[in-house]
N, C-alpha and C positions, 0 to 999 in steps of 0.2 A: 480809375478808382484810387490809385496811389496819390494822384494830385489832390483829390478831395480830402484824402486823409491828412496830407500835410497842411492844407488850408485849415482844416478843423483843428489841428494841433496848434497852428499859428493863432487862431482865435482864442484858444484856451490859454496859451502862454501870454497873450495880451492881457487877458483878464487877471491872470496870476501876477504879472509884473506890475500892473497898475497900482496894486495895493502896497508895493514895496519899493518903488523907484519914482523919480520925477519924470516929466514929459520928455526931456532931452534923452534920458536913458532909454525911454520906451521907443523913441524914434530910431535910436541907434540899434537897438535889438531887432526892430522890425526890418531895418535895412540888412542886417546880418542874416535873418531868417529868409528874406527874399532872395538874397544871393545864394544861400544854401539850397533853396528849392530850385532855383534856376540851374544850379550845378547838377543836382540830382536828375532833373528833367533831361539835361544834355546827355548825361551818362546813360539814361534809359533809352534815349534815341540811338545812341551808338551801339548799345547791346540789344537791339530789338530782336535779333535772331537767337539770342541766348535764352535759356530756360527762364520763364517768368518767376519772379520772386513771390513768396507767399505774402498775402495781404496782412498788414499789421493792424492790430486792434488799436483802439483809441489810447488805452493805457500804455501799450508798447511803443506807439509813436511818441507820446509825451516823454517817456523814459529815455528813448533814444535821443531826442532833441536836447534834454537836460545834460546827458552824458557828453554830447559833442561840445557843449559850451563849457564844461568843466575842464580845467587844466589837468595835465597828467600829474599824478602824485609822484614825488621823488622816491627813489629807491632808498630803503632803510639802510642806515649805517651798519656795517658788519657786526659791530659790538653793541648796537642799540637794541637791547632786549629788556623786557620787563622782568621782574623777579620771578613770576610764574613761568615765563618762557625759559629762563635760565635753569630753574629747578626741573622742568620737564626734560631739558636736554641732558641733565645730569643723571636721569633714570637709566638703568641698564636696558639694553635692547630686548624687546619682547619677542618670544619665539613666534614663528609663523603659525597661524591656526591650522587645525586639521582640515584636510580635504574631505568632501562628503564621503568618499570611500573609506577613509581612515576613521571617520566618525562612526560609520556603520559597523566597521570591524570592531571598534572599541566597545560600542554598545552591545554588539553580539557577544563579545568575549565576557563582558560583565554579566549579561543575562545567562550565558552558559555557566559562569561561575556559580550563580545563585541556583540554577536548575540542577547542577551537579550536586549541590548540597541538599536539595529538596527534590529528589526524583519522584515520579509517580510510582507508588507502591500499592499493590493489592494482593490479597490472599483469598483463594477460593477453596472451600471444603466441599468435596464431592463424595458422598457415601451412600450406601444402599443396603437393603436386606433382600437377599435373593433366595428364591425357592424354585424348584423345578425337577423334572425327570431327566437324569443323565446330563445335567447342566455342565459338569466339569470335564467330560471327556468326549462330547459329541463332535466338537469342531475338528479336533486333530485326527478323526477317523473318517472324515468326508472324503470320498474317493475323488482323485484328480486334483485335490486341493490340500488342505491341511493347515491348521493353525492351533496354537495353544489355547487353553481355556481363558475366557475373559473374566469370569467371576467364579467364586466358590459359593457353595450353599451356605446360607447364613449371612452374617454381617460382613460387609466389605467396605474398606476405605479405599476407593479407587485411587484417589490422590489428594494431596494438599498442594495446591498450585500457588507458587510465589512468583508474582510478576513485577518486574522493575523496569521502568522506562524513563528516558530523559532526552532532551536536546543536548548534544555534545558541544557544538559550536555552530557558527553559521553554515557549516558545510556537512555536518553529520548528525544523525539521531541514532540512538541505540536502545535496545530492549533485550531483556533476558527473562525466560520463564523456566523456573525450577520445579520439578515434580518430585514429591515425596510420597511414597506409599509404604505398605507394610513390610516390603522386602528390600527396597533400595531407594536411593536418592539419585536423580539424574538430571541432566540439562536437557529439557525438551526443546527449547529454542534459545539461541544467543546470536543476535543479529546486529550488524552495523549497516546503516542505510544512508545513502547520500541525499543531499538536498540541493545540489548545485548543478547537476547536469542539465543541459538545455533540451529543447525540442520534445518535451514530455518523456524523456528517458529517466530511468531510475535504476540504480545499481545497489544490490545488497549482498552481503557475504556473511558467512557464519554457519550455524546449524539452524535449520528452519524446516517447517512443513512445506512440502511442494504445493504450488497453487493449482495443480491439476484438479479438475472436477469440482464438486460442491462440498462434500463432507471432509475431504482430506485436509484442507487448510484450517478447518474449524477445531477448536478445543472441545473436549468432551462436554463441558458444562454449557456449551452453546448449542448442542444438538437438540432436536425436537423429541428424541426418544432416548431411553436409557443407554442402549447399546448401539454399536456401529452396524450399518447394513452388512449383510452377508458378503456381498461381492467385494466390498472394500476390505473387510476383515480377512477373507480367504485369499485375495489376490496379493495383498501387501502385508499380511500377518499383522494387521492393525492399520497403520498409516505409512505413507511414503514420506519419511523425513530423513535428512542426512546432512553432512557437512559439504558445503559448496558455495556457489555464487549464482545470483539471479539477475538478469537484465530484463526490465520490462519497458514497454513503450506505450504511452497513452496517445493513440492516434489523433491527429488534428481533424476530427470529423464532427459533424453536428450531433450525431448519436454517440453514445458511449461505446468505445471500442478499445480494447487493450490486448496486446500480444506480449508474450514473454518466453524466454529460454532459460533453462536452468542446467547447470553442470554440477554433478555430485561426485563425491569420492566413490560411491557405489557400494553400499553395505546395507541391504534391506533383505530380511529373511525371506520374504515372499517372492519378490520379483528380481532383485539384483543382489542375490545372496553371494557372499564371498568367503571362501574357506582359506585361500592363500596358499602357503607353501605345502600344504597337505596334497594339493592337486597341481596347481601351476601358479606361479607368482606373477601377478599383473599389476603394475603400478597405476595409481589413480591419476586423474579422474577416470572412472569406469562407467559412468552413466550420464545420459543427457535426456532432458524432457523439454517439451514445448507446449504452449497452450495459447488459446485465443478466446476472448470473451466479448460478446456483443449484446447491447441492449437497444432495441428499436424504440421509436417513438410510440407511446401508448396514451390512451385517454387518462385524464386526471384520476388519481387514486389507484391506478393500475401500473404494475411494474413487471417487466419480463426480462430475462437474461438467458442467452444461449451460449454454450461453450463447446469447444472441442479440444482434445489434448492427445499427446502421444509421448512415448518414452522408449529408449533403447539403451541397452547396457550389458555388461558382462554378468553371467550368472553361473554359479557353481553349486553343486548339490551332492550330498552323500545319501545313497540308498543302501539297502541291506547288502547288496552284492556288487555294487558298482559306484564309482565316483565319476561324475560327469562335469564337463566344462564347455561353455558355449555362450550363447547370447539369448537375451530375453527382450521381447518387444511387446508393447501394448498400445492400443488405440481406444479412445473413448469419446462419448458425447454426454452432455448434461444440459438441463434446462430447469428454470425456476420461474414461477408466476406468483405474484403477490397482489392482493387486493386489500386496501385499507379503507374501511367503511367510514365515510365522512360523518362528522357530528357525534361520533362515539368516543369512548374513553377506555384506556387500559386494555386495548386489544379487542374490545367487543365488536364482533362482526367482521374481524379481519380473517382473511383466507390465504393459505399458502399451499402451493403444490410444487413438488420438485421430483426429479428423477435423474438417473445416471445409468449409463451402460458402458461396460468395459470388455474388450476382447483382448486376449493375451495368447501369444505363441512363443514357444521356446525351442530353439534348435541347439542340441547338445551333443557332445562327443564323449564316448567312453574313454577315459584316460587311465583308469585302473579298475580292476575287477577281482572277484574271488568266487569260489564255488559254494562255500557255506559261510555263515556268519562267524564261525570259529576260526577261519583262515585269515591270513594277512592279505591285504590288497596287493596286487601285483600288476606292474605296468607291462608285463610280458604275457598276460593272460590272453587267450584267443579272442575274447570279446573286445579287447582294446582296439580302438579305431572304428567301432560300430557307432551308429548314430541313434539318437532318441529325439522325437518330436512331440511336444506337448501342446494341446490346443484346448483352451477353456474360455468361458465367457460368463457374464451374469449382469443383472440389473436390479434396481429397486425403484419403487414408486411410493410416494408418501404424501399425505396432506394433513393439514391442521386447521381447525376452525375455532375462533373465539366465540363461544356460545353465550358468554356473559362477561362482564368486566372482570379481568384478571383470571378467567377460567378458559381453558382450551381443551379440545378433544382431538385426537389424531388417529389415523390408520396408516399402516405401512405394509407393503407386499415385497418380499425378497424372493429372488429366483436366480439360481446359479446352475451351471452345467447344461444349458441348452446345447452348447458345443462342449464336449468333455471327452477327450480321448487321447491316448498316447500311442504313437507309432514306435515300436521297438524293432530290434534286428530280427526277431522271430515272429513278428506279426503285430496286430493292432489290438489294444485294450480299449474297449468302449465302457465308459462309466455313465451312471444315471444322473438325473436331475435332483436337486435339493431345493426346497422352498419353505417359506415361513410367512405367517401372517401375525401382525401385532397390533394392539390397540392401546392407547394411553389417554390419561386425563391428568392435567397438571394445573396447579394453582400457584399464582405468583403474587404474594401479598405486597411486595415492593420489588424494586429492581435489584435488591440485594439478597433475595431468598426465593426459593422455588421448591415445591413439593410435587412429586409425580408418582402415579401408580401406572404400571404397565403389565400387560399380560400377553402371551403369545403361544402359538401352536405351530409346530413345524414337522415336515417329513424329510428325512435325510437319507441319501444313498451312502452308506458306510461300508468299510471293508468287512464288517460282520453282517451285512445285509441291510435292508431298508428298516429304518427305525423312526418312530414317531415320538415326539417329546413336547412337553409344554414348559413354560417358564413364567415366573411372576416376580416383579420387582417393586420395591418401595424405595423411592429415591428422595434424598434431601440435598439441596445445593445452597450454600451460604457463602456470600462474598463480603469481604471487608476492604474498604478503600476504593479509590476511583479505578475504573476499568475502561480501557480504550473501546472505541466503537467497533462493533462486530462487522464482519464481511457482509455484503449484500445477501 
């Protein structure tokens, strides 16, 4: 094949040189080409065991033959430069270009600078008008539990929520949520979150809502009902939120699966209450929680998620005649199902069901006691050293259905105290169950506003006996500015 290529090149060269030289020159060039071909054939025969060369195209063979006939160009003189070359050499040395990593960092820093000047800011107004029987004092008197009132009769401004979020740099994001109500201003959440950990890991630190269960991590304006379910309100006196750190892991599985562990300072009135030097001083962190969430494969337009969670930490409490110090533990399960009806708009035909169960036990020791409420607590009282065991549980089930575009209706059932007793030094106190049913209808004109009407009726086991009560709410939620995506 190589021989044919050279012969073809020879023919082309003959045709080329005929138009530019006389016959003697042509014969001379032919003899040179024949000698060259003979030399190449001899070399190929000697290197027959070597790797075969790649075949040359016609153009490549022609170029090679021309180059071999041309004399070598002389080296340029050391000072033989054109004016342009001289000016180019006089220019200062240019710095080396950024590496790809340096360029990414510089771009990220510039982006972070702009984002820090223009963070995502939103404001949410959440207010209602409340009416009901014994609305203000019913919760703090439920036996085995106890929590302060959530609303007063009449007009309530539950909160004005200011949310600020931004990307800090290529390694961190941050957000803060400030809550303003009629009595105080407080930091609901202030979180720094990483974006650089590998293997699906993510670390965040600050003050935040624990990711246990369903309702706890949601802000009030994201709920499907005006108020919080009884079990969450009575177990955690509202929500479990604290200062600490969270490490989560998105598992490398085909289905969604995420696990997390949280370490908190430990200061929650309902489950991880801390009084401090009045009883016994324990340095933080004093509480830890863990959770796992899993979503199996489901048909199109159907979504399901299951979760389990647990927590353990120091708990201190003051009763009328004793101060106790010990540990509080809880275990829970949650589930949610969502159906999004295809071909419909603004939530029409969508269905949501969810539920949550929590069981809590507390093992406490008497560290101080007194005989009457008028006496001082004493650490030498005969009851000091006795134990107290609290056992409570509860659950809720709720569902919502989009019966028309932008319109929903929902039902909820609350039930606490299926297990509800306290073991004291002198015997066991058994408490009763409390339950409540609620119904709501809401209208969402746009994603920035919502109006809701809710009514409920409940029966509660209180320290004054069993009491039945009803409640009625008219709620208006208005938001300004962009707001991040909600949890599933």
